[in-house]
Backbone and ligand atoms as CSV (ligand in chain L), in Angstrom:
chain,resi,resn,atom,element,x,y,z
A,1,MET,N,N,167.337,40.174,255.431
A,1,MET,CA,C,167.251,41.054,254.268
A,1,MET,C,C,166.596,40.312,253.105
A,2,LYS,N,N,165.685,40.988,252.425
A,2,LYS,CA,C,164.992,40.373,251.290
A,2,LYS,C,C,165.493,40.956,249.971
A,3,SER,N,N,165.355,40.142,248.922
A,3,SER,CA,C,165.721,40.630,247.590
A,3,SER,C,C,164.839,39.964,246.544
A,4,VAL,N,N,164.805,40.580,245.382
A,4,VAL,CA,C,164.103,40.024,244.226
A,4,VAL,C,C,165.144,39.729,243.155
A,5,VAL,N,N,165.034,38.558,242.526
A,5,VAL,CA,C,165.896,38.227,241.391
A,5,VAL,C,C,165.009,37.980,240.177
A,6,LEU,N,N,165.294,38.702,239.091
A,6,LEU,CA,C,164.569,38.474,237.844
A,6,LEU,C,C,165.042,37.160,237.247
A,7,LEU,N,N,164.122,36.214,237.103
A,7,LEU,CA,C,164.487,34.863,236.679
A,7,LEU,C,C,163.845,34.546,235.336
A,8,SER,N,N,164.682,34.232,234.356
A,8,SER,CA,C,164.160,33.881,233.034
A,8,SER,C,C,164.137,32.380,232.802
A,9,GLY,N,N,164.812,31.648,233.682
A,9,GLY,CA,C,164.976,30.214,233.449
A,9,GLY,C,C,166.270,29.896,232.726
A,10,GLY,N,N,167.019,30.944,232.396
A,10,GLY,CA,C,168.279,30.759,231.695
A,10,GLY,C,C,169.467,30.674,232.641
A,11,GLN,N,N,170.639,30.582,232.051
A,11,GLN,CA,C,171.851,30.369,232.840
A,11,GLN,C,C,172.207,31.572,233.709
A,12,ASP,N,N,172.183,32.752,233.123
A,12,ASP,CA,C,172.658,33.929,233.853
A,12,ASP,C,C,171.792,34.219,235.075
A,13,SER,N,N,170.489,34.198,234.894
A,13,SER,CA,C,169.617,34.525,236.029
A,13,SER,C,C,169.643,33.428,237.088
A,14,SER,N,N,169.869,32.181,236.672
A,14,SER,CA,C,169.989,31.097,237.660
A,14,SER,C,C,171.220,31.314,238.541
A,15,VAL,N,N,172.315,31.701,237.924
A,15,VAL,CA,C,173.533,31.980,238.685
A,15,VAL,C,C,173.286,33.156,239.638
A,16,CYS,N,N,172.580,34.181,239.159
A,16,CYS,CA,C,172.271,35.339,240.008
A,16,CYS,C,C,171.474,34.929,241.240
A,17,ALA,N,N,170.502,34.056,241.060
A,17,ALA,CA,C,169.665,33.633,242.191
A,17,ALA,C,C,170.517,32.922,243.246
A,18,MET,N,N,171.414,32.048,242.809
A,18,MET,CA,C,172.267,31.321,243.762
A,18,MET,C,C,173.249,32.274,244.454
A,19,LEU,N,N,173.756,33.237,243.693
A,19,LEU,CA,C,174.664,34.227,244.286
A,19,LEU,C,C,173.949,35.049,245.352
A,20,GLU,N,N,172.778,35.553,245.006
A,20,GLU,CA,C,172.052,36.446,245.911
A,20,GLU,C,C,171.584,35.710,247.154
A,21,ARG,N,N,171.333,34.426,247.000
A,21,ARG,CA,C,170.892,33.632,248.148
A,21,ARG,C,C,171.933,33.638,249.273
A,22,GLN,N,N,173.187,33.863,248.919
A,22,GLN,CA,C,174.252,33.869,249.929
A,22,GLN,C,C,174.128,35.047,250.893
A,23,VAL,N,N,173.404,36.081,250.477
A,23,VAL,CA,C,173.342,37.286,251.323
A,23,VAL,C,C,171.929,37.733,251.664
A,24,SER,N,N,170.906,37.086,251.077
A,24,SER,CA,C,169.555,37.568,251.357
A,24,SER,C,C,168.513,36.480,251.123
A,25,ASP,N,N,167.290,36.789,251.531
A,25,ASP,CA,C,166.141,35.908,251.346
A,25,ASP,C,C,165.525,36.242,249.984
A,26,VAL,N,N,165.699,35.336,249.004
A,26,VAL,CA,C,165.398,35.650,247.605
A,26,VAL,C,C,163.971,35.268,247.210
A,27,THR,N,N,163.294,36.200,246.537
A,27,THR,CA,C,162.063,35.885,245.809
A,27,THR,C,C,162.369,36.052,244.325
A,28,CYS,N,N,162.135,35.001,243.551
A,28,CYS,CA,C,162.365,35.085,242.109
A,28,CYS,C,C,161.096,35.592,241.421
A,29,LEU,N,N,161.297,36.331,240.334
A,29,LEU,CA,C,160.170,36.854,239.551
A,29,LEU,C,C,160.343,36.445,238.098
A,30,PHE,N,N,159.334,35.741,237.577
A,30,PHE,CA,C,159.304,35.411,236.149
A,30,PHE,C,C,158.200,36.226,235.496
A,31,VAL,N,N,158.526,36.885,234.396
A,31,VAL,CA,C,157.533,37.683,233.668
A,31,VAL,C,C,157.298,37.068,232.290
A,32,ASN,N,N,156.041,36.769,232.031
A,32,ASN,CA,C,155.640,36.356,230.684
A,32,ASN,C,C,155.326,37.625,229.910
A,33,TYR,N,N,156.301,38.050,229.076
A,33,TYR,CA,C,156.125,39.279,228.299
A,33,TYR,C,C,155.816,38.960,226.838
A,34,GLY,N,N,155.288,37.759,226.619
A,34,GLY,CA,C,154.939,37.364,225.271
A,34,GLY,C,C,156.105,36.776,224.510
A,35,GLN,N,N,157.103,36.271,225.241
A,35,GLN,CA,C,158.250,35.658,224.571
A,35,GLN,C,C,157.788,34.464,223.734
A,36,ARG,N,N,158.580,34.171,222.739
A,36,ARG,CA,C,158.143,33.165,221.769
A,36,ARG,C,C,157.971,31.791,222.383
A,37,HIS,N,N,158.793,31.475,223.391
A,37,HIS,CA,C,158.795,30.105,223.902
A,37,HIS,C,C,158.577,30.105,225.415
A,38,LEU,N,N,157.428,29.641,225.816
A,38,LEU,CA,C,157.174,29.603,227.252
A,38,LEU,C,C,157.846,28.420,227.928
A,39,VAL,N,N,158.706,27.726,227.196
A,39,VAL,CA,C,159.577,26.746,227.840
A,39,VAL,C,C,160.437,27.463,228.879
A,40,GLU,N,N,160.637,28.771,228.697
A,40,GLU,CA,C,161.374,29.556,229.691
A,40,GLU,C,C,160.659,29.516,231.039
A,41,ARG,N,N,159.333,29.608,231.013
A,41,ARG,CA,C,158.582,29.557,232.263
A,41,ARG,C,C,158.747,28.190,232.931
A,42,GLU,N,N,158.679,27.142,232.127
A,42,GLU,CA,C,158.852,25.794,232.682
A,42,GLU,C,C,160.222,25.653,233.328
A,43,SER,N,N,161.227,26.251,232.695
A,43,SER,CA,C,162.574,26.181,233.248
A,43,SER,C,C,162.676,26.974,234.551
A,44,ALA,N,N,162.045,28.140,234.587
A,44,ALA,CA,C,162.057,28.952,235.813
A,44,ALA,C,C,161.368,28.209,236.954
A,45,ARG,N,N,160.240,27.589,236.643
A,45,ARG,CA,C,159.522,26.833,237.677
A,45,ARG,C,C,160.365,25.643,238.151
A,46,ALA,N,N,160.974,24.955,237.210
A,46,ALA,CA,C,161.785,23.784,237.573
A,46,ALA,C,C,162.961,24.194,238.453
A,47,PHE,N,N,163.577,25.331,238.114
A,47,PHE,CA,C,164.710,25.815,238.918
A,47,PHE,C,C,164.278,26.093,240.357
A,48,CYS,N,N,163.155,26.800,240.510
A,48,CYS,CA,C,162.704,27.173,241.860
A,48,CYS,C,C,162.291,25.942,242.660
A,49,THR,N,N,161.687,24.967,241.993
A,49,THR,CA,C,161.317,23.730,242.686
A,49,THR,C,C,162.568,22.965,243.111
A,50,LYS,N,N,163.509,22.847,242.183
A,50,LYS,CA,C,164.718,22.053,242.445
A,50,LYS,C,C,165.581,22.652,243.553
A,51,PHE,N,N,165.670,23.984,243.565
A,51,PHE,CA,C,166.597,24.622,244.499
A,51,PHE,C,C,165.893,25.365,245.647
A,52,GLY,N,N,164.554,25.252,245.706
A,52,GLY,CA,C,163.832,25.766,246.863
A,52,GLY,C,C,163.692,27.275,246.933
A,53,PHE,N,N,163.445,27.924,245.789
A,53,PHE,CA,C,163.215,29.368,245.780
A,53,PHE,C,C,161.721,29.668,245.699
A,54,ASP,N,N,161.310,30.787,246.326
A,54,ASP,CA,C,159.962,31.300,246.110
A,54,ASP,C,C,159.901,31.914,244.717
A,55,LEU,N,N,158.755,31.711,244.032
A,55,LEU,CA,C,158.614,32.229,242.667
A,55,LEU,C,C,157.306,32.996,242.532
A,56,VAL,N,N,157.416,34.210,242.036
A,56,VAL,CA,C,156.239,34.993,241.667
A,56,VAL,C,C,156.214,35.078,240.147
A,57,GLU,N,N,155.029,34.861,239.563
A,57,GLU,CA,C,154.909,34.939,238.108
A,57,GLU,C,C,153.953,36.067,237.736
A,58,LEU,N,N,154.318,36.808,236.709
A,58,LEU,CA,C,153.464,37.879,236.204
A,58,LEU,C,C,153.185,37.618,234.735
A,59,ASP,N,N,151.898,37.562,234.386
A,59,ASP,CA,C,151.521,37.331,232.993
A,59,ASP,C,C,151.185,38.640,232.306
A,60,PHE,N,N,151.980,38.986,231.315
A,60,PHE,CA,C,151.756,40.204,230.548
A,60,PHE,C,C,152.051,39.926,229.072
A,61,PRO,N,N,151.384,38.899,228.521
A,61,PRO,CA,C,151.688,38.520,227.134
A,61,PRO,C,C,151.296,39.583,226.121
A,62,GLN,N,N,150.399,40.507,226.541
A,62,GLN,CA,C,149.984,41.567,225.608
A,62,GLN,C,C,151.144,42.469,225.213
A,63,TYR,N,N,152.225,42.422,225.973
A,63,TYR,CA,C,153.393,43.234,225.621
A,63,TYR,C,C,153.892,42.914,224.214
A,64,ALA,N,N,153.675,41.671,223.826
A,64,ALA,CA,C,154.095,41.273,222.473
A,64,ALA,C,C,153.382,42.077,221.401
A,65,GLY,N,N,152.198,42.602,221.749
A,65,GLY,CA,C,151.436,43.373,220.774
A,65,GLY,C,C,152.010,44.736,220.483
A,66,VAL,N,N,152.869,45.230,221.366
A,66,VAL,CA,C,153.465,46.549,221.147
A,66,VAL,C,C,154.986,46.489,221.066
A,67,SER,N,N,155.524,45.279,221.025
A,67,SER,CA,C,156.976,45.150,220.910
A,67,SER,C,C,157.278,44.080,219.868
A,68,ASN,N,N,158.550,43.821,219.690
A,68,ASN,CA,C,158.939,42.782,218.749
A,68,ASN,C,C,159.260,41.490,219.479
A,69,SER,N,N,158.629,41.274,220.637
A,69,SER,CA,C,159.045,40.156,221.474
A,69,SER,C,C,158.589,38.800,220.974
A,70,SER,N,N,157.740,38.742,219.975
A,70,SER,CA,C,157.330,37.413,219.520
A,70,SER,C,C,157.311,37.282,218.008
A,71,ASP,N,N,157.709,38.308,217.284
A,71,ASP,CA,C,157.534,38.219,215.839
A,71,ASP,C,C,158.841,38.216,215.056
A,72,PHE,N,N,159.979,38.110,215.769
A,72,PHE,CA,C,161.208,38.012,214.993
A,72,PHE,C,C,161.473,36.559,214.619
A,73,ALA,N,N,161.808,36.363,213.390
A,73,ALA,CA,C,162.051,35.011,212.912
A,73,ALA,C,C,163.461,34.571,213.277
A,74,SER,N,N,163.682,33.299,213.278
A,74,SER,CA,C,164.997,32.763,213.598
A,74,SER,C,C,166.055,33.405,212.711
A,75,GLY,N,N,167.128,33.863,213.341
A,75,GLY,CA,C,168.211,34.466,212.582
A,75,GLY,C,C,168.136,35.972,212.526
A,76,GLU,N,N,166.947,36.541,212.861
A,76,GLU,CA,C,166.844,37.990,212.893
A,76,GLU,C,C,167.234,38.504,214.279
A,77,SER,N,N,167.227,39.807,214.436
A,77,SER,CA,C,167.681,40.392,215.699
A,77,SER,C,C,166.876,39.885,216.891
A,78,PRO,N,N,167.558,39.481,217.946
A,78,PRO,CA,C,166.856,39.051,219.154
A,78,PRO,C,C,166.576,40.195,220.116
A,79,VAL,N,N,166.899,41.427,219.721
A,79,VAL,CA,C,166.695,42.569,220.610
A,79,VAL,C,C,165.197,42.821,220.789
A,80,ILE,N,N,164.766,42.862,222.030
A,80,ILE,CA,C,163.363,43.118,222.356
A,80,ILE,C,C,163.293,44.496,222.991
A,81,SER,N,N,162.617,45.403,222.310
A,81,SER,CA,C,162.670,46.801,222.723
A,81,SER,C,C,162.212,47.003,224.169
A,82,ASN,N,N,163.082,47.641,224.945
A,82,ASN,CA,C,162.774,48.040,226.316
A,82,ASN,C,C,162.419,46.885,227.249
A,83,ARG,N,N,162.818,45.690,226.910
A,83,ARG,CA,C,162.443,44.555,227.753
A,83,ARG,C,C,162.942,44.718,229.185
A,84,ASN,N,N,164.189,45.116,229.337
A,84,ASN,CA,C,164.714,45.205,230.694
A,84,ASN,C,C,164.101,46.362,231.482
A,85,ALA,N,N,163.644,47.398,230.778
A,85,ALA,CA,C,162.927,48.477,231.471
A,85,ALA,C,C,161.620,47.921,232.040
A,86,LEU,N,N,160.948,47.105,231.246
A,86,LEU,CA,C,159.709,46.477,231.722
A,86,LEU,C,C,159.989,45.558,232.907
A,87,LEU,N,N,160.958,44.671,232.740
A,87,LEU,CA,C,161.248,43.682,233.783
A,87,LEU,C,C,161.680,44.358,235.083
A,88,LEU,N,N,162.533,45.375,234.959
A,88,LEU,CA,C,163.001,46.039,236.178
A,88,LEU,C,C,161.904,46.853,236.849
A,89,THR,N,N,161.039,47.447,236.049
A,89,THR,CA,C,159.955,48.227,236.638
A,89,THR,C,C,159.055,47.329,237.492
A,90,VAL,N,N,158.666,46.200,236.944
A,90,VAL,CA,C,157.782,45.320,237.737
A,90,VAL,C,C,158.574,44.645,238.856
A,91,GLY,N,N,159.852,44.363,238.608
A,91,GLY,CA,C,160.677,43.772,239.662
A,91,GLY,C,C,160.840,44.711,240.840
A,92,CYS,N,N,161.026,45.988,240.553
A,92,CYS,CA,C,161.178,46.972,241.624
A,92,CYS,C,C,159.850,47.215,242.330
A,93,SER,N,N,158.745,47.105,241.616
A,93,SER,CA,C,157.432,47.204,242.273
A,93,SER,C,C,157.257,46.058,243.259
A,94,LEU,N,N,157.602,44.857,242.833
A,94,LEU,CA,C,157.500,43.704,243.735
A,94,LEU,C,C,158.407,43.890,244.947
A,95,ALA,N,N,159.610,44.382,244.700
A,95,ALA,CA,C,160.557,44.581,245.806
A,95,ALA,C,C,159.975,45.524,246.853
A,96,GLN,N,N,159.394,46.608,246.391
A,96,GLN,CA,C,158.828,47.578,247.332
A,96,GLN,C,C,157.608,47.007,248.042
A,97,LYS,N,N,156.867,46.159,247.362
A,97,LYS,CA,C,155.694,45.540,247.978
A,97,LYS,C,C,156.076,44.584,249.102
A,98,ILE,N,N,157.129,43.815,248.908
A,98,ILE,CA,C,157.494,42.798,249.909
A,98,ILE,C,C,158.601,43.275,250.851
A,99,GLY,N,N,159.031,44.514,250.689
A,99,GLY,CA,C,160.064,45.044,251.574
A,99,GLY,C,C,161.464,44.580,251.235
A,100,ALA,N,N,161.717,44.286,249.973
A,100,ALA,CA,C,163.060,43.881,249.548
A,100,ALA,C,C,163.921,45.109,249.273
A,101,GLU,N,N,165.218,44.934,249.483
A,101,GLU,CA,C,166.138,46.066,249.344
A,101,GLU,C,C,166.832,46.120,247.991
A,102,SER,N,N,166.713,45.039,247.222
A,102,SER,CA,C,167.409,45.033,245.933
A,102,SER,C,C,166.667,44.184,244.916
A,103,VAL,N,N,166.979,44.453,243.660
A,103,VAL,CA,C,166.507,43.639,242.538
A,103,VAL,C,C,167.727,43.283,241.711
A,104,THR,N,N,167.894,41.998,241.434
A,104,THR,CA,C,169.066,41.553,240.671
A,104,THR,C,C,168.662,41.170,239.256
A,105,ILE,N,N,169.436,41.652,238.305
A,105,ILE,CA,C,169.211,41.325,236.897
A,105,ILE,C,C,170.483,40.684,236.340
A,106,GLY,N,N,170.306,39.631,235.551
A,106,GLY,CA,C,171.438,38.807,235.133
A,106,GLY,C,C,172.085,39.220,233.830
A,107,VAL,N,N,172.302,40.513,233.648
A,107,VAL,CA,C,173.031,40.921,232.442
A,107,VAL,C,C,174.507,40.573,232.616
A,108,CYS,N,N,175.140,40.137,231.532
A,108,CYS,CA,C,176.565,39.824,231.621
A,108,CYS,C,C,177.325,40.533,230.506
A,109,GLY,N,N,178.634,40.461,230.597
A,109,GLY,CA,C,179.472,41.202,229.669
A,109,GLY,C,C,179.203,40.863,228.217
A,110,SER,N,N,178.802,39.630,227.959
A,110,SER,CA,C,178.551,39.195,226.585
A,110,SER,C,C,177.349,39.902,225.974
A,111,ASP,N,N,176.509,40.532,226.813
A,111,ASP,CA,C,175.289,41.183,226.320
A,111,ASP,C,C,175.517,42.631,225.908
A,112,GLN,N,N,176.667,43.187,226.287
A,112,GLN,CA,C,176.807,44.641,226.256
A,112,GLN,C,C,176.758,45.255,224.857
A,113,ASP,N,N,177.316,44.594,223.887
A,113,ASP,CA,C,177.386,45.195,222.562
A,113,ASP,C,C,176.028,45.253,221.879
A,114,LEU,N,N,175.319,44.149,221.914
A,114,LEU,CA,C,174.075,44.044,221.147
A,114,LEU,C,C,172.877,44.658,221.854
A,115,PHE,N,N,172.838,44.520,223.179
A,115,PHE,CA,C,171.624,44.898,223.898
A,115,PHE,C,C,171.850,46.194,224.691
A,116,ALA,N,N,171.311,47.278,224.189
A,116,ALA,CA,C,171.483,48.574,224.863
A,116,ALA,C,C,170.892,48.556,226.265
A,117,ASP,N,N,169.824,47.795,226.458
A,117,ASP,CA,C,169.169,47.809,227.771
A,117,ASP,C,C,169.842,46.858,228.760
A,118,CYS,N,N,171.015,46.344,228.399
A,118,CYS,CA,C,171.821,45.552,229.334
A,118,CYS,C,C,173.022,46.340,229.845
A,119,ARG,N,N,173.155,47.575,229.394
A,119,ARG,CA,C,174.351,48.342,229.737
A,119,ARG,C,C,174.203,49.019,231.101
A,120,VAL,N,N,175.337,49.192,231.749
A,120,VAL,CA,C,175.347,49.699,233.125
A,120,VAL,C,C,174.685,51.071,233.223
A,121,ASP,N,N,175.025,51.976,232.317
A,121,ASP,CA,C,174.455,53.329,232.388
A,121,ASP,C,C,172.933,53.295,232.288
A,122,TYR,N,N,172.437,52.506,231.378
A,122,TYR,CA,C,170.984,52.372,231.183
A,122,TYR,C,C,170.320,51.870,232.462
A,123,LEU,N,N,170.909,50.841,233.044
A,123,LEU,CA,C,170.305,50.224,234.224
A,123,LEU,C,C,170.409,51.126,235.449
A,124,ARG,N,N,171.485,51.894,235.541
A,124,ARG,CA,C,171.612,52.810,236.683
A,124,ARG,C,C,170.579,53.931,236.618
A,125,VAL,N,N,170.323,54.426,235.413
A,125,VAL,CA,C,169.282,55.447,235.262
A,125,VAL,C,C,167.931,54.881,235.684
A,126,LEU,N,N,167.646,53.683,235.222
A,126,LEU,CA,C,166.379,53.032,235.597
A,126,LEU,C,C,166.285,52.846,237.102
A,127,ASN,N,N,167.388,52.453,237.715
A,127,ASN,CA,C,167.429,52.271,239.163
A,127,ASN,C,C,166.953,53.548,239.870
A,128,GLY,N,N,167.491,54.667,239.440
A,128,GLY,CA,C,167.109,55.930,240.064
A,128,GLY,C,C,165.654,56.295,239.835
A,129,LEU,N,N,165.114,55.886,238.704
A,129,LEU,CA,C,163.742,56.237,238.365
A,129,LEU,C,C,162.720,55.364,239.077
A,130,VAL,N,N,162.937,54.058,239.082
A,130,VAL,CA,C,161.874,53.148,239.544
A,130,VAL,C,C,162.143,52.545,240.917
A,131,PHE,N,N,163.341,52.732,241.464
A,131,PHE,CA,C,163.644,52.160,242.785
A,131,PHE,C,C,164.680,53.037,243.480
A,132,PRO,N,N,164.346,54.309,243.705
A,132,PRO,CA,C,165.346,55.258,244.199
A,132,PRO,C,C,165.898,54.914,245.577
A,133,LEU,N,N,165.143,54.194,246.383
A,133,LEU,CA,C,165.638,53.855,247.718
A,133,LEU,C,C,166.213,52.440,247.771
A,134,GLY,N,N,166.225,51.751,246.649
A,134,GLY,CA,C,166.762,50.388,246.600
A,134,GLY,C,C,167.895,50.283,245.598
A,135,GLU,N,N,168.394,49.091,245.450
A,135,GLU,CA,C,169.548,48.875,244.570
A,135,GLU,C,C,169.222,47.868,243.470
A,136,VAL,N,N,169.544,48.238,242.251
A,136,VAL,CA,C,169.509,47.276,241.151
A,136,VAL,C,C,170.896,46.659,241.058
A,137,LYS,N,N,170.976,45.364,241.320
A,137,LYS,CA,C,172.248,44.659,241.283
A,137,LYS,C,C,172.449,43.994,239.922
A,138,MET,N,N,173.673,44.028,239.436
A,138,MET,CA,C,174.035,43.376,238.171
A,138,MET,C,C,175.383,42.686,238.367
A,139,PRO,N,N,175.392,41.604,239.136
A,139,PRO,CA,C,176.667,41.004,239.554
A,139,PRO,C,C,177.469,40.352,238.432
A,140,LEU,N,N,176.838,40.122,237.292
A,140,LEU,CA,C,177.561,39.439,236.201
A,140,LEU,C,C,178.027,40.399,235.121
A,141,VAL,N,N,177.807,41.685,235.325
A,141,VAL,CA,C,177.955,42.625,234.211
A,141,VAL,C,C,179.389,42.712,233.698
A,142,HIS,N,N,180.357,42.371,234.529
A,142,HIS,CA,C,181.748,42.429,234.068
A,142,HIS,C,C,182.318,41.041,233.750
A,143,LEU,N,N,181.437,40.046,233.699
A,143,LEU,CA,C,181.885,38.677,233.397
A,143,LEU,C,C,181.452,38.284,231.991
A,144,ASN,N,N,182.300,37.515,231.305
A,144,ASN,CA,C,181.849,36.959,230.041
A,144,ASN,C,C,181.133,35.628,230.308
A,145,LYS,N,N,180.609,35.026,229.262
A,145,LYS,CA,C,179.793,33.824,229.456
A,145,LYS,C,C,180.583,32.680,230.100
A,146,ALA,N,N,181.828,32.542,229.692
A,146,ALA,CA,C,182.653,31.471,230.277
A,146,ALA,C,C,182.820,31.687,231.778
A,147,ASP,N,N,183.042,32.939,232.179
A,147,ASP,CA,C,183.173,33.256,233.609
A,147,ASP,C,C,181.880,32.930,234.352
A,148,VAL,N,N,180.743,33.267,233.739
A,148,VAL,CA,C,179.447,33.016,234.383
A,148,VAL,C,C,179.243,31.513,234.590
A,149,LEU,N,N,179.583,30.734,233.578
A,149,LEU,CA,C,179.411,29.282,233.699
A,149,LEU,C,C,180.324,28.707,234.775
A,150,GLN,N,N,181.544,29.205,234.841
A,150,GLN,CA,C,182.463,28.734,235.891
A,150,GLN,C,C,181.958,29.113,237.278
A,151,LEU,N,N,181.449,30.317,237.402
A,151,LEU,CA,C,180.886,30.760,238.678
A,151,LEU,C,C,179.698,29.873,239.055
A,152,GLY,N,N,178.844,29.589,238.080
A,152,GLY,CA,C,177.697,28.734,238.343
A,152,GLY,C,C,178.100,27.350,238.827
A,153,CYS,N,N,179.147,26.816,238.245
A,153,CYS,CA,C,179.632,25.492,238.674
A,153,CYS,C,C,180.111,25.543,240.122
A,154,ARG,N,N,180.782,26.620,240.490
A,154,ARG,CA,C,181.243,26.759,241.877
A,154,ARG,C,C,180.068,26.883,242.846
A,155,LEU,N,N,178.927,27.340,242.342
A,155,LEU,CA,C,177.735,27.497,243.176
A,155,LEU,C,C,176.859,26.243,243.161
A,156,GLY,N,N,177.357,25.174,242.555
A,156,GLY,CA,C,176.618,23.909,242.553
A,156,GLY,C,C,175.635,23.751,241.420
A,157,LEU,N,N,175.796,24.544,240.352
A,157,LEU,CA,C,174.816,24.527,239.264
A,157,LEU,C,C,175.303,23.807,238.008
A,158,GLU,N,N,176.379,23.054,238.110
A,158,GLU,CA,C,176.955,22.459,236.892
A,158,GLU,C,C,175.923,21.660,236.095
A,159,ASP,N,N,175.213,20.767,236.777
A,159,ASP,CA,C,174.232,19.940,236.065
A,159,ASP,C,C,173.060,20.784,235.563
A,160,TRP,N,N,172.624,21.739,236.388
A,160,TRP,CA,C,171.493,22.579,235.976
A,160,TRP,C,C,171.844,23.405,234.742
A,161,LEU,N,N,173.025,23.985,234.731
A,161,LEU,CA,C,173.413,24.832,233.602
A,161,LEU,C,C,173.521,24.026,232.314
A,162,LYS,N,N,173.928,22.792,232.436
A,162,LYS,CA,C,174.099,21.974,231.231
A,162,LYS,C,C,172.809,21.287,230.792
A,163,ASN,N,N,172.018,20.842,231.755
A,163,ASN,CA,C,170.876,19.997,231.394
A,163,ASN,C,C,169.504,20.562,231.757
A,164,GLY,N,N,169.466,21.612,232.559
A,164,GLY,CA,C,168.173,22.098,233.021
A,164,GLY,C,C,167.779,23.465,232.507
A,165,SER,N,N,168.697,24.410,232.531
A,165,SER,CA,C,168.362,25.791,232.183
A,165,SER,C,C,168.000,25.909,230.707
A,166,HIS,N,N,167.308,27.007,230.388
A,166,HIS,CA,C,166.926,27.216,228.992
A,166,HIS,C,C,167.388,28.578,228.500
A,167,THR,N,N,168.187,28.573,227.436
A,167,THR,CA,C,168.656,29.843,226.875
A,167,THR,C,C,168.431,29.939,225.370
A,168,CYS,N,N,168.040,28.852,224.726
A,168,CYS,CA,C,167.955,28.823,223.255
A,168,CYS,C,C,166.810,29.692,222.734
A,169,TYR,N,N,167.135,30.597,221.804
A,169,TYR,CA,C,166.106,31.465,221.228
A,169,TYR,C,C,165.104,30.686,220.382
A,170,ASN,N,N,165.490,29.526,219.902
A,170,ASN,CA,C,164.578,28.738,219.079
A,170,ASN,C,C,163.737,27.761,219.895
A,171,GLY,N,N,163.874,27.796,221.202
A,171,GLY,CA,C,163.033,26.948,222.045
A,171,GLY,C,C,163.421,25.491,222.041
A,172,SER,N,N,164.575,25.154,221.498
A,172,SER,CA,C,164.981,23.751,221.414
A,172,SER,C,C,165.391,23.216,222.781
A,173,ARG,N,N,164.945,21.995,223.095
A,173,ARG,CA,C,165.380,21.321,224.322
A,173,ARG,C,C,166.276,20.131,223.974
A,174,LYS,N,N,166.932,20.215,222.855
A,174,LYS,CA,C,167.837,19.150,222.448
A,174,LYS,C,C,169.059,19.104,223.361
A,175,ASN,N,N,169.357,17.922,223.852
A,175,ASN,CA,C,170.542,17.752,224.703
A,175,ASN,C,C,171.790,17.585,223.847
A,176,ASN,N,N,172.823,18.345,224.187
A,176,ASN,CA,C,174.102,18.272,223.479
A,176,ASN,C,C,175.231,18.137,224.505
A,177,TRP,N,N,176.424,17.887,224.049
A,177,TRP,CA,C,177.549,17.752,224.973
A,177,TRP,C,C,177.828,19.042,225.726
A,178,TRP,N,N,177.415,20.185,225.137
A,178,TRP,CA,C,177.704,21.485,225.735
A,178,TRP,C,C,176.517,22.063,226.493
A,179,GLY,N,N,175.336,21.442,226.334
A,179,GLY,CA,C,174.153,21.974,226.993
A,179,GLY,C,C,172.906,21.710,226.181
A,180,VAL,N,N,171.817,22.439,226.517
A,180,VAL,CA,C,170.529,22.239,225.861
A,180,VAL,C,C,170.278,23.368,224.867
A,181,GLY,N,N,169.903,23.026,223.624
A,181,GLY,CA,C,169.571,24.065,222.652
A,181,GLY,C,C,169.809,23.616,221.232
A,182,CYS,N,N,169.509,24.530,220.297
A,182,CYS,CA,C,169.615,24.195,218.877
A,182,CYS,C,C,171.055,24.212,218.389
A,183,GLY,N,N,171.902,24.981,219.067
A,183,GLY,CA,C,173.300,25.078,218.653
A,183,GLY,C,C,173.538,26.083,217.551
A,184,GLU,N,N,172.468,26.701,217.056
A,184,GLU,CA,C,172.606,27.597,215.912
A,184,GLU,C,C,172.241,29.049,216.205
A,185,CYS,N,N,171.330,29.285,217.130
A,185,CYS,CA,C,170.898,30.660,217.383
A,185,CYS,C,C,172.006,31.431,218.111
A,186,LEU,N,N,171.844,32.731,218.204
A,186,LEU,CA,C,172.874,33.567,218.827
A,186,LEU,C,C,173.157,33.139,220.266
A,187,SER,N,N,172.105,32.847,221.004
A,187,SER,CA,C,172.285,32.474,222.406
A,187,SER,C,C,173.080,31.174,222.540
A,188,CYS,N,N,172.725,30.187,221.731
A,188,CYS,CA,C,173.466,28.919,221.760
A,188,CYS,C,C,174.911,29.122,221.317
A,189,GLN,N,N,175.111,29.991,220.347
A,189,GLN,CA,C,176.472,30.248,219.871
A,189,GLN,C,C,177.336,30.868,220.967
A,190,VAL,N,N,176.741,31.726,221.782
A,190,VAL,CA,C,177.488,32.325,222.893
A,190,VAL,C,C,177.910,31.247,223.886
A,191,VAL,N,N,176.997,30.322,224.178
A,191,VAL,CA,C,177.325,29.237,225.095
A,191,VAL,C,C,178.411,28.336,224.493
A,192,LEU,N,N,178.243,28.001,223.224
A,192,LEU,CA,C,179.224,27.137,222.553
A,192,LEU,C,C,180.622,27.753,222.581
A,193,LYS,N,N,180.682,29.041,222.306
A,193,LYS,CA,C,181.966,29.729,222.317
A,193,LYS,C,C,182.567,29.711,223.717
A,194,ALA,N,N,181.701,29.875,224.729
A,194,ALA,CA,C,182.184,29.911,226.104
A,194,ALA,C,C,182.785,28.581,226.544
A,195,VAL,N,N,182.255,27.497,226.024
A,195,VAL,CA,C,182.757,26.179,226.425
A,195,VAL,C,C,183.776,25.625,225.439
A,196,GLY,N,N,184.168,26.473,224.490
A,196,GLY,CA,C,185.220,26.068,223.565
A,196,GLY,C,C,184.762,25.237,222.405
A,197,GLY,N,N,183.447,25.306,222.101
A,197,GLY,CA,C,182.910,24.471,221.038
A,197,GLY,C,C,182.862,25.142,219.683
A,198,VAL,N,N,183.294,26.418,219.607
A,198,VAL,CA,C,183.267,27.132,218.329
A,198,VAL,C,C,184.652,27.684,218.061
A,199,SER,N,N,185.119,27.504,216.858
A,199,SER,CA,C,186.458,27.985,216.525
A,199,SER,C,C,186.439,29.482,216.282
L,1,ZN,ZN,ZN,169.491,27.882,220.102
């Protein structure tokens, strides 16, 4: 059985790839949608090299021209309009091309409030529209960040999650006791809270 996992180079999607590998032959997909920091691509490539995953890359940086994916300043909203609709649409196209039965997206419980396109109802509607004969999997959707990190450690990703993956919105690769990042952006704050570093 084949599957596609949307890989950003971050913690959640890395855990998804290792989880899905337990039940299927995984192809990872990285999409350059004009995100501010292509260090994400380097992280996705490093993950696939380190753990032996096939990686397909799609370059669509022009998306930044019609979305807010590259022009929000630090501290402003990190919401990128319709990003997951874009990612799932191309992910489901790849799945149908290679004969995969599912596409996995690494949304987790911590994303639900802020990001409308991470919610179960939204993703299920998309599933029916762009991959009616396949399944959009969201295995982390009921887990908070701490749960995801613990799951990743059980899957052998402890070092990768702390020192390899990239989640910082500011593109920082600074090494800290809790992981890699600036420690100040929303994404880093979620990680810090998960590991008990924020009161
Ligand atoms: Zn950060």
